[in-house]
C-alpha positions in Angstrom: -2.1 -5.1 18.8 0.9 -6.4 17.0 3.9 -3.1 15.8 3.8 -3.4 12.1 6.3 -1.5 9.9 6.3 -4.1 6.8 2.6 -2.3 5.3 4.3 0.7 5.4 7.4 0.1 2.8 5.9 -2.3 0.8 2.8 0.1 0.1 5.0 2.8 -0.5 7.1 1.1 -2.9 4.0 -0.5 -4.3 2.7 3.4 -5.0 6.6 4.7 -6.3 6.3 1.9 -9.0 2.2 3.6 -10.1 3.8 7.0 -10.0 6.1 5.7 -12.0 4.2 4.6 -15.2 1.1 6.2 -14.6 -2.3 5.5 -14.5 -3.4 6.9 -17.4 -0.8 4.0 -19.3 -1.2 1.3 -17.4 -2.3 -0.8 -19.1 0.4 -0.2 -21.5 3.3 0.2 -19.8 1.8 -2.7 -16.9 4.5 -4.6 -17.7 6.7 -2.7 -16.9 5.5 -1.8 -13.9 5.3 -5.2 -12.6 8.3 -6.1 -13.4 9.5 -2.5 -11.5 7.8 -4.0 -8.6 9.2 -7.8 -8.7 12.2 -6.0 -8.3 11.7 -4.5 -5.8 10.6 -6.8 -3.6 13.7 -8.2 -2.2 14.5 -4.6 -0.9 11.3 -4.0 0.9 12.3 -7.5 2.9 15.1 -6.4 4.1 14.2 -2.8 5.1 10.4 -3.8 6.8 12.2 -2.9 9.9 13.0 0.3 9.4 9.0 1.9 9.8 6.2 2.4 12.3 2.9 1.9 11.9 2.0 1.4 15.4 -1.3 -1.2 15.4 -1.4 -0.8 12.6 -1.0 -4.6 10.9 -1.4 -5.2 7.3 -0.1 -9.4 6.9 -2.5 -11.2 4.3 -3.5 -10.0 0.8 -4.5 -6.2 0.3 -5.6 -4.6 -2.9 -3.8 -1.2 -4.2 -5.6 1.1 -5.9 -4.4 4.7 -7.2 -6.6 6.9 -8.9 -5.3 8.6 -11.8 -8.0 10.3 -13.6 -10.2 8.8 -14.8 -8.6 5.6 -14.5 -7.8 3.4 -11.6 -4.0 0.6 -11.6 -5.0 -2.6 -9.3 -2.4 -4.6 -7.9 -2.3 -7.1 -4.9 0.1 -7.8 -2.3 0.6 -10.1 0.5 2.5 -10.0 3.1 3.8 -13.2 6.6 3.3 -12.1 10.0 6.5 -10.3 9.8 5.5 -8.1 7.3 8.0 -9.9 4.5 6.7 -9.5 1.0 5.8 -13.1 0.0 3.3 -13.1 -2.8 3.0 -10.4 -6.1 -0.2 -10.3 -8.1 -0.2 -7.6 -11.5 -4.1 -7.6 -10.5 -6.3 -7.5 -7.2 -6.6 -11.1 -5.7 -10.5 -12.5 -4.4 -8.7 -12.9 -1.6 -8.2 -9.7 -0.6 -9.0 -9.1 2.4 -8.1 -5.0 2.9 -7.7 -2.1 0.3 -5.4 0.9 0.0 -6.9 3.8 -1.6 -4.8 6.9 -2.9 -3.8 9.3 -6.3 -0.7 10.1 -8.6 -0.4 12.9 -6.5 0.0 11.4 -2.6 1.9 9.0 -5.2 4.6 11.1 -6.2 5.3 12.6 -3.4 6.3 9.5 -1.4 8.1 9.4 -4.6 10.0 12.8 -4.5 10.8 12.6 -1.0 13.8 12.1 0.2 11.9 9.9 3.2 9.4 7.9 1.4 8.4 5.9 4.6 7.9 8.9 6.5 5.7 10.4 3.3 4.0 7.5 3.5 3.1 7.3 6.8 2.4 10.6 7.1 -0.4 10.6 3.5 -1.7 7.6 6.2 -1.8 10.1 8.8 -3.8 12.8 7.4 -6.0 10.3 4.8 -4.0 11.0 1.5 -4.3 7.6 1.7 -7.1 5.9 3.5 -6.7 2.2 4.1 -10.2 0.0 4.3 -11.2 -3.4 4.6 -12.1 -4.4 0.8 -15.8 -5.4 -0.1 -17.3 -8.5 1.4 -14.8 -8.4 4.5 -17.2 -6.7 7.1 -15.5 -7.8 10.1 -12.0 -5.8 8.3 -14.2 -2.7 7.3 -15.8 -3.0 10.4 -11.8 -2.6 12.3 -10.8 0.0 9.9 -13.7 2.0 9.9 -11.9 2.0 13.6 -8.5 2.0 13.3 -8.9 4.8 11.0 -11.1 7.0 13.4 -8.0 6.6 15.6 -4.8 7.1 14.1 -4.3 10.7 15.1 -3.8 9.2 18.1 -1.2 7.2 17.5 0.5 8.2 14.1 
């Protein structure tokens, strides 16, 4: 499998932006959050080579779910084969094959870390961030079940 670095930075950036506004006020601050996310894309794309997730590859479209108490904020992101962000939406995508799930506390830890990329990688390794196949994507669901079972060997 191809080594990928971009998905990690993307997820960190998305999670940081969600944490900054707080899940409980996501509806009222969604526009500000989305604008911040759009502003982050060039920086993300400039730094995509700075991390290593082993064989994990997130190219394509993923939905990102951030849980905060009783609410969940969902965004979607599309990445190319070089892990550059090519599309961003402030709502979930019906075309997403993967979902990235976490909580606000984990996001806040990533935001506060000196090295957010390493903090994200550690959160994935520790199951504080879970990557899985989106509903209706049985191949991705099986693939991510296997990756999650063995990620301790390469993360």
